[in-house]
Structures are given as C-alpha cells and as structure tokens.
C-alpha positions as CSV (number, residue, x, y, z in Angstrom):
1,X,140.1,118.5,28.6
2,X,139.0,122.4,27.4
3,X,136.0,121.6,30.0
4,X,139.1,120.5,32.7
5,X,141.3,123.4,31.9
6,X,138.6,126.3,32.4
7,X,137.1,124.1,35.5
8,X,140.4,123.8,37.5
9,X,141.7,127.6,36.3
10,X,138.7,128.9,38.0
11,X,138.8,126.8,40.9
12,X,142.5,127.9,41.3
13,X,141.0,131.7,41.0
14,X,138.7,131.4,43.7
15,X,140.7,129.5,46.2
16,X,143.0,132.8,45.1
17,X,140.4,135.2,46.3
18,X,139.2,132.7,49.7
19,X,142.8,133.5,50.9
20,X,143.1,137.3,50.2
21,X,142.1,139.0,53.7
22,X,139.6,142.0,53.7
23,X,138.5,141.0,50.1
24,X,135.0,142.5,49.6
25,X,132.8,141.1,46.9
26,X,130.0,143.5,45.9
27,X,128.7,141.0,43.2
28,X,126.2,138.3,45.6
29,X,126.3,135.6,43.1
30,X,130.6,136.4,42.7
31,X,130.1,135.8,46.7
32,X,127.9,132.6,46.5
33,X,130.1,131.1,43.8
34,X,133.6,131.5,46.2
35,X,131.9,128.9,48.5
36,X,133.2,125.6,48.4
37,X,131.4,123.3,45.7
38,X,130.5,121.3,48.3
39,X,128.4,124.1,49.8
40,X,127.1,125.5,46.6
41,X,125.7,121.8,44.7
42,X,126.2,118.8,47.5
43,X,124.1,120.2,50.2
44,X,121.2,121.4,48.3
45,X,121.1,118.1,46.5
46,X,121.3,116.2,49.9
47,X,118.5,118.8,51.4
48,X,116.0,117.9,48.1
49,X,116.5,114.1,48.9
50,X,115.9,114.5,52.5
51,X,113.2,116.3,51.8
52,X,111.7,113.3,50.1
53,X,113.3,110.6,52.2
54,X,111.4,112.3,55.6
55,X,108.0,111.8,53.5
56,X,108.2,108.5,52.9
57,X,110.0,107.2,56.0
58,X,107.4,105.2,58.6
59,X,106.5,106.9,61.7
60,X,108.9,106.8,64.3
61,X,111.8,105.4,62.4
62,X,113.7,108.6,62.5
63,X,113.9,107.9,65.9
64,X,115.0,104.8,66.3
65,X,117.9,106.1,63.6
66,X,118.4,108.9,66.3
67,X,118.7,106.2,69.2
68,X,121.6,103.9,67.0
69,X,123.6,107.2,66.3
70,X,123.9,108.0,69.4
71,X,124.7,104.6,70.6
72,X,127.0,104.1,68.0
73,X,128.8,107.7,69.0
74,X,127.9,109.0,65.5
75,X,125.7,112.0,66.6
76,X,128.0,114.7,65.9
77,X,129.3,113.6,62.6
78,X,126.2,112.1,61.0
79,X,122.8,113.4,61.3
80,X,119.4,111.3,60.9
81,X,119.2,112.9,57.7
82,X,122.2,112.0,55.9
83,X,121.4,108.3,56.7
84,X,117.9,108.6,55.2
85,X,119.7,110.0,51.9
86,X,121.6,106.8,51.9
87,X,118.9,105.3,52.2
88,X,116.9,106.5,49.9
89,X,120.1,106.3,47.2
90,X,120.3,102.7,48.2
91,X,116.6,102.5,47.1
92,X,117.0,104.0,44.0
93,X,120.4,102.0,43.4
94,X,118.1,99.3,41.8
95,X,118.3,101.5,38.4
96,X,122.3,101.2,37.9
97,X,122.5,97.9,39.1
98,X,119.5,96.5,36.5
99,X,121.6,97.4,33.1
100,X,124.7,97.1,34.8
101,X,124.2,93.3,35.3
102,X,122.1,93.2,31.8
103,X,124.3,94.9,29.6
104,X,128.1,95.3,31.3
105,X,128.2,91.4,32.2
106,X,125.3,90.0,29.4
107,X,123.4,88.0,32.5
108,X,120.3,87.3,31.8
109,X,117.2,85.0,33.3
110,X,117.2,83.9,37.0
111,X,120.5,84.5,37.8
112,X,120.4,88.8,36.9
113,X,117.6,89.0,38.7
114,X,119.2,87.0,42.0
115,X,122.0,89.7,40.9
116,X,120.3,92.2,41.1
117,X,118.0,91.4,43.8
118,X,121.5,91.0,46.2
119,X,122.9,94.2,44.9
120,X,120.0,95.9,45.5
121,X,119.0,95.1,49.0
122,X,122.6,95.1,50.3
123,X,122.7,98.7,48.8
124,X,119.6,99.4,50.7
125,X,120.8,98.1,54.3
126,X,124.0,99.3,54.2
127,X,123.3,102.4,56.0
128,X,121.6,99.9,58.6
129,X,124.9,97.7,58.9
130,X,127.1,100.5,59.1
131,X,125.1,101.7,62.1
132,X,125.0,98.3,63.8
133,X,128.5,97.8,63.0
134,X,129.0,101.3,65.0
135,X,127.4,100.6,68.2
136,X,128.8,97.1,68.5
137,X,132.5,98.0,68.3
138,X,131.4,101.0,70.8
139,X,129.7,99.0,73.4
140,X,133.0,96.4,72.8
141,X,135.2,99.5,73.7
142,X,133.4,100.7,76.4
143,X,132.7,97.2,77.9
144,X,136.6,97.1,77.7
145,X,137.8,100.1,79.0
146,X,135.5,100.5,81.6
147,X,137.8,97.9,84.6
148,X,140.6,100.1,83.8
149,X,138.6,103.2,84.5
150,X,137.3,102.0,87.5
151,X,140.9,101.2,89.0
152,X,141.8,104.3,88.8
153,X,138.8,106.1,90.0
154,X,139.7,103.8,93.0
155,X,143.0,104.8,93.3
156,X,142.1,108.7,92.9
157,X,139.2,108.9,95.5
158,X,141.2,106.5,98.1
159,X,143.7,109.5,97.7
160,X,141.5,112.0,98.7
161,X,139.5,113.4,95.8
162,X,135.8,113.7,95.1
163,X,133.7,111.6,92.7
164,X,133.6,114.1,90.3
165,X,137.4,115.4,90.5
166,X,138.7,111.8,90.0
167,X,136.4,111.2,87.2
168,X,137.8,114.4,85.6
169,X,141.6,113.6,86.5
170,X,141.1,109.8,85.4
171,X,138.9,110.7,81.9
172,X,142.0,113.4,81.2
173,X,144.5,110.6,81.3
174,X,142.6,108.0,79.7
175,X,141.0,108.5,76.1
176,X,138.2,106.7,74.6
177,X,134.4,106.6,74.4
178,X,133.8,105.8,77.9
179,X,135.8,108.8,79.0
180,X,133.7,111.2,76.9
181,X,130.3,109.6,78.2
182,X,132.1,110.6,81.6
183,X,133.2,114.2,80.8
184,X,129.4,114.8,79.6
185,X,128.1,113.8,82.7
186,X,130.5,116.1,84.5
187,X,129.4,118.8,82.1
188,X,125.4,117.8,83.2
189,X,125.9,118.5,86.4
190,X,127.9,121.3,86.4
191,X,124.4,122.4,84.3
192,X,122.2,121.3,87.2
193,X,121.3,117.8,86.6
194,X,121.7,115.7,89.4
195,X,124.4,113.0,89.8
196,X,122.0,110.3,89.6
197,X,120.1,111.8,86.3
198,X,123.6,112.4,84.8
199,X,124.0,108.3,85.3
200,X,120.8,107.5,84.0
201,X,121.5,109.7,81.0
202,X,124.9,108.1,80.5
203,X,123.4,104.7,80.9
204,X,121.2,105.3,78.0
205,X,123.2,106.7,75.6
206,X,125.5,103.7,76.1
207,X,123.7,100.7,76.6
208,X,126.0,98.8,77.6
209,X,125.0,96.1,80.5
210,X,128.7,96.2,82.5
211,X,128.1,99.8,82.6
212,X,124.4,99.7,83.5
213,X,125.5,97.5,87.1
214,X,128.2,100.3,87.8
215,X,125.5,103.1,87.3
216,X,123.3,101.0,89.7
217,X,125.4,100.3,92.2
218,X,126.1,104.2,92.5
219,X,123.2,104.8,92.8
220,X,122.6,102.2,95.5
221,X,125.2,103.8,97.2
222,X,123.8,107.3,96.7
223,X,120.5,106.2,98.3
224,X,122.1,103.9,101.4
225,X,125.0,106.4,102.3
226,X,127.3,103.3,101.2
227,X,131.1,104.8,100.6
228,X,131.9,105.7,97.0
229,X,135.8,103.8,97.5
230,X,134.2,100.4,98.6
231,X,131.6,100.6,95.6
232,X,134.0,101.6,93.0
233,X,136.7,98.9,94.4
234,X,134.0,96.2,93.9
235,X,132.8,97.4,90.8
236,X,136.4,97.3,89.6
237,X,136.6,94.0,90.6
238,X,133.9,92.4,89.1
239,X,134.1,94.3,85.6
240,X,137.8,92.8,85.1
241,X,136.1,89.7,85.7
242,X,133.7,89.9,83.3
243,X,136.5,91.5,80.8
244,X,138.4,88.1,81.5
245,X,135.2,86.1,80.8
246,X,134.5,88.4,77.3
C-alpha cells in the first residue's frame, strides 16, 4: 500500500509537470523521468529482446514477416522486431507453463507433458496466427469491396473524369483497405512512378486474385490503347459475379 501510494503520488506529479507550459527542467534525470513509463522501461526492454531475437532469427525470416505485415495492413502499426519479440517471449513461455501445470494444477506424467507442450506451442505460434488472420481478413475485405469501387469508377469515368481523378473521388467516398491502396497508388504516381509500376506495386501489397485480374486488365488497356471505361465496366461485371460466387 505504501509503495503504491508513493508511486501514484509521483506519477501524478510528473503528469502535472507535463502539463505546465514553458516549464524548464535543468536536471537531465528529472527530464528523463517525465517521460511515460513505456518510453523509460518498456521500449528499452523491447529493444534488448529484439536484439536477442535478431541474433537467432533464420536468414530470410525477417523479410517474410515484413511481407506478411504488408499483406495484413499492419506495417504502420506493428514492426518486424515486435513480432520477433513476441515469438521470443512465446519460446520462453515454457518456463511459466511448466511450474503452472505441475505446481498450480497438480498435473503429472504424460498429461502434464501434453498440456505444457500444447500451451508452449500455442504461445510460440500466436504471432503467426495473428498475422495469418490479419492477411485473410484484409484480402477478403479487398475482394468484397472491389466491385463497388469499380462501379463508382465506371460512373466517374463515363461522366468525363480522368482515371486518377475518378480514383481520388471514389476513394474519398468509400473508406476501406482497397481505398487506402488506391490512394497510395496515386501518391506513387504523383512522386514520379508510372501508372503501370504503381498498379504492379499495389498488386504486390495486396496479393488478391480479383485485384490482380483488374491490374492485368488495366495494364493491357494501357498497352493496347483500349478504352478505360470499357475495361472498367467489364471488370465491374466480372468482379460482381466473383463476389457472388465467393
């Protein structure tokens, strides 16, 4: 009780100091102590664990995790090092499950071994399951949203807008992962990439068969000079049929 009281009192004092505008701190340690506990304690621990995880990570595994984060739409929120730390913690969780099963649940013999093995494996595989579920959910959302966005693109293009302007207006009206990918494609073209390269990059980031079909159709339209509105209308019809089948 005494420890918690002192901790809460000091935490309130630091929070009050954070809110003071123009407050100058001369002592470097006091300045560091004003930072949240996540920056002072958690982040250094994560960095230390990440260093250990990098040392024992097989070559090419980091690239695979980074690829999964992109496909799951998590690259901006979760880093590769965080996934590696989760895997390392899952690997070390056997030190927790073993006494918990034997001493806490009073299990022995083969049953205890099976329980520890299952919990240990589940803890180690939990980050992979999390990434797989995020990838599947994002792919499903893109495939379901694609026909609606193509319908709006058809209407906008046939009304006289260019392809990029139609995408900009459509993505502003329809939020979702596919709209995010189209907006990123527009940014890449504004930075100097060609439309074909931006479309291919969008396909690589999504890995959705329906979207890949649309990208290939657009690339062929650019190559052979086919009307974009005709391509968009045919793609919208086809994607609607695919969504019904799904």
